[in-house]
Each structure stands twice: as C-alpha cells, then as structure tokens.
C-alpha positions as a Markdown table, in Angstrom:
| # | Residue | x | y | z |
|---|---|---|---|---|
| 1 | Met | 93.7 | -85.2 | 47.3 |
| 2 | Ile | 92.6 | -88.2 | 46.0 |
| 3 | His | 89.9 | -89.7 | 45.3 |
| 4 | Glu | 89.1 | -94.0 | 45.2 |
| 5 | Leu | 87.1 | -94.4 | 42.9 |
| 6 | Lys | 85.1 | -97.0 | 41.5 |
| 7 | Ile | 84.5 | -97.8 | 37.8 |
| 8 | Asn | 82.7 | -100.5 | 35.4 |
| 9 | Glu | 85.6 | -102.5 | 33.5 |
| 10 | Arg | 83.9 | -101.3 | 30.3 |
| 11 | Trp | 85.2 | -98.5 | 31.3 |
| 12 | Tyr | 87.9 | -98.6 | 32.8 |
| 13 | Tyr | 89.8 | -99.4 | 29.2 |
| 14 | His | 88.1 | -96.4 | 27.1 |
| 15 | Val | 90.1 | -94.1 | 29.9 |
| 16 | Arg | 93.3 | -96.1 | 31.1 |
| 17 | Asp | 93.4 | -96.0 | 26.4 |
| 18 | Leu | 92.9 | -92.7 | 27.1 |
| 19 | Thr | 89.8 | -92.5 | 24.5 |
| 20 | Lys | 87.8 | -90.4 | 27.1 |
| 21 | Asn | 89.0 | -87.7 | 28.9 |
| 22 | Val | 85.1 | -86.7 | 30.9 |
| 23 | Glu | 84.3 | -88.7 | 33.7 |
| 24 | Ile | 80.2 | -87.6 | 35.1 |
| 25 | Arg | 80.1 | -88.0 | 38.4 |
| 26 | Val | 77.8 | -88.0 | 40.6 |
| 27 | His | 78.6 | -84.5 | 43.2 |
| 28 | Asp | 79.0 | -86.2 | 46.8 |
| 29 | Arg | 83.1 | -84.4 | 47.0 |
| 30 | Asp | 84.3 | -81.5 | 46.3 |
| 31 | Tyr | 86.3 | -83.0 | 43.3 |
| 32 | Gln | 88.9 | -79.1 | 42.4 |
| 33 | Ala | 91.5 | -79.1 | 39.6 |
| 34 | Gly | 95.1 | -80.7 | 40.7 |
| 35 | Asp | 92.8 | -83.6 | 42.4 |
| 36 | Thr | 93.5 | -87.3 | 41.5 |
| 37 | Leu | 91.4 | -90.0 | 40.2 |
| 38 | Leu | 92.0 | -93.5 | 41.1 |
| 39 | Met | 89.4 | -95.7 | 39.9 |
| 40 | Thr | 89.6 | -99.6 | 40.1 |
| 41 | Val | 87.3 | -101.6 | 39.0 |
| 42 | Pro | 86.2 | -103.9 | 42.4 |
| 43 | Glu | 85.8 | -107.6 | 40.3 |
| 44 | Lys | 89.5 | -107.1 | 39.3 |
| 45 | Gly | 91.9 | -104.5 | 42.0 |
| 46 | Trp | 94.8 | -105.1 | 39.5 |
| 47 | Leu | 93.0 | -102.8 | 36.6 |
| 48 | Arg | 93.2 | -99.9 | 38.8 |
| 49 | Val | 93.8 | -96.5 | 36.8 |
| 50 | Glu | 94.5 | -93.2 | 38.3 |
| 51 | Arg | 93.8 | -89.3 | 36.4 |
| 52 | Arg | 94.5 | -85.8 | 37.2 |
| 53 | Ile | 91.1 | -83.5 | 37.3 |
| 54 | Thr | 92.1 | -80.8 | 35.4 |
| 55 | His | 88.2 | -78.8 | 34.9 |
| 56 | Val | 84.7 | -79.4 | 37.3 |
| 57 | Leu | 82.3 | -78.4 | 35.6 |
| 58 | Pro | 79.1 | -78.7 | 38.2 |
| 59 | Ala | 75.7 | -79.3 | 36.9 |
| 60 | Gly | 74.5 | -75.9 | 36.8 |
| 61 | Leu | 77.2 | -73.8 | 35.0 |
| 62 | Ala | 76.2 | -76.6 | 31.8 |
| 63 | Asp | 72.9 | -78.0 | 30.0 |
| 64 | Gly | 73.2 | -81.3 | 29.8 |
| 65 | Ile | 75.1 | -83.1 | 33.1 |
| 66 | Gly | 72.4 | -83.2 | 35.3 |
| 67 | His | 71.7 | -82.0 | 39.0 |
| 68 | Gly | 73.7 | -83.4 | 41.7 |
| 69 | Tyr | 76.2 | -84.5 | 39.1 |
| 70 | Val | 79.9 | -83.0 | 37.8 |
| 71 | Ala | 81.6 | -82.8 | 34.4 |
| 72 | Leu | 85.7 | -84.1 | 35.8 |
| 73 | Ser | 87.8 | -83.6 | 32.4 |
| 74 | Leu | 91.4 | -85.2 | 33.0 |
| 75 | Asp | 94.1 | -85.3 | 31.2 |
| 76 | Asp | 96.6 | -87.5 | 29.9 |
| 77 | Gly | 99.1 | -88.1 | 32.5 |
| 78 | Gly | 101.8 | -86.6 | 30.0 |
| 79 | Lys | 101.2 | -89.9 | 27.6 |
| 80 | Leu | 100.2 | -87.2 | 25.1 |
| 81 | Ala | 103.9 | -85.3 | 24.9 |
| 82 | Glu | 105.0 | -88.8 | 25.8 |
| 83 | Val | 104.2 | -90.1 | 22.6 |
| 84 | Glu | 104.3 | -86.9 | 20.1 |
| 85 | Glu | 107.9 | -86.9 | 21.7 |
| 86 | Arg | 108.3 | -90.3 | 20.3 |
| 87 | Ala | 106.8 | -89.7 | 16.8 |
| 88 | Arg | 108.9 | -86.1 | 16.3 |
| 89 | Arg | 112.1 | -88.8 | 17.5 |
| 90 | Ala | 111.3 | -92.0 | 14.6 |
| 91 | Glu | 110.7 | -88.7 | 12.4 |
| 92 | Ala | 114.4 | -87.8 | 13.0 |
| 93 | Ser | 115.5 | -91.4 | 12.7 |
| 94 | Asn | 113.7 | -91.8 | 9.8 |
| 95 | Ala | 115.2 | -89.6 | 7.9 |
| 96 | Pro | 118.5 | -91.3 | 6.7 |
| 97 | Leu | 115.8 | -94.2 | 6.0 |
| 98 | Arg | 114.0 | -92.6 | 4.0 |
| 99 | Gly | 116.9 | -90.7 | 1.2 |
| 100 | Thr | 118.8 | -94.2 | 0.7 |
| 101 | Ile | 114.9 | -95.2 | -0.2 |
| 102 | Thr | 114.7 | -93.0 | -2.8 |
| 103 | Arg | 118.2 | -93.1 | -3.7 |
| 104 | Leu | 117.6 | -97.0 | -4.7 |
| 105 | Thr | 114.1 | -96.2 | -6.1 |
| 106 | Arg | 115.2 | -94.0 | -8.8 |
| 107 | Glu | 118.8 | -96.3 | -9.8 |
| 108 | Val | 115.9 | -99.1 | -9.9 |
| 109 | Arg | 114.0 | -97.1 | -11.9 |
| 110 | Glu | 117.1 | -95.6 | -14.5 |
| 111 | Leu | 118.2 | -100.1 | -14.5 |
| 112 | Arg | 114.3 | -100.8 | -15.9 |
| 113 | Gly | 115.1 | -97.3 | -18.5 |
| 114 | Ala | 118.4 | -99.1 | -19.6 |
| 115 | Arg | 116.6 | -102.2 | -20.8 |
C-alpha cells in the first residue's frame, strides 16, 4: 500500500539524504512493513521522496512514543548497497594507481638519496 503524506521541507532533505531513517507519525492509518511512504513538501510539490517501511513500532511497545503515535523504520531504497558497490569498484580500480604511486615515491626517494 502507498501512503501519501506531507513532510516539512526541513525533514524532507534528511529523509532524502538517508540521515533520517525513522518517521514518527500519528497512528491514523494501517501502516505495515513493506508499505511505501510517498512524502511531499506541500508548498513545493516537486520535492517528493519515496521510502519503504521496514518496521512498525506502535506506541504501546516502546517508551518515548506518545499514545496514538507510531515509529516507522524506513529502508534506504537500496542506496547503501549501491554506494558500497561503487566504493568496492573504486577500490579495485585504484589498485594499479596506488601501485604506480608507491613505485614513483620509491624512485623519488632513491633519487634524492643519490644526491
């Protein structure tokens, strides 16, 4: 199920940039793990972010969540795995470059020592 919600612009960027992975909401809908939140900044309809719910924690199961509220854990949309894969590829592609830098550094040291 897709839940279309409003989000304050202040929080939009945190959700979009994956620095906010929990959403506290009024428990007025039947939120379920696997559902999608489509959050839009009302004043700027083009600012939209979509995240999938991975876990639902109702108020009665945790201290600190007020009665009638729910904490929704949000996935990263596969972005973490994507970033890790890009980092792995970059590491692999930089290996020859690191070898060249090491070799040239040694040569420079040897030449300086020969003076």
